[in-house]
C-alpha angles and dihedrals in degrees: 000000000000088000088069090053090047091052095046093047092046094049091047091050091051092049091049090051095048094045091046091050089050088051093050091049091047097251108138128209124192109227126174090235130073123220110248091214088073123179132065097278103126095300091166092051094047092049091049091055090046091050093052089050090053093049093049092043094048088079091060098042096129092062115095098233095045091049090055093044090051091052091049091045090049092051094049096044093046126185128086090308091054091049090053091048091053093049091045091053090047093050090047092052092046091050090056094056102032 
């Protein structure tokens, strides 16, 4: 079952990276979610870093600390990619104990 968490977290990380690169290059997407890291302080760069952390952490989604890190990264990144990272981290944690 951890493979589902891995796939969701990896897909969420890739979406976060793509959308943050679009934000850096001033292409805007209208998403139904707002980014919790509001403001104009390098939001694209911060989201890019969070996306890279989500991609690298997705391989270890069934470990406790990385499941929590992925959920925190998903919350901070926001958007549909962040939601997928949160669900992936949660599924990874549940697969460890079920």
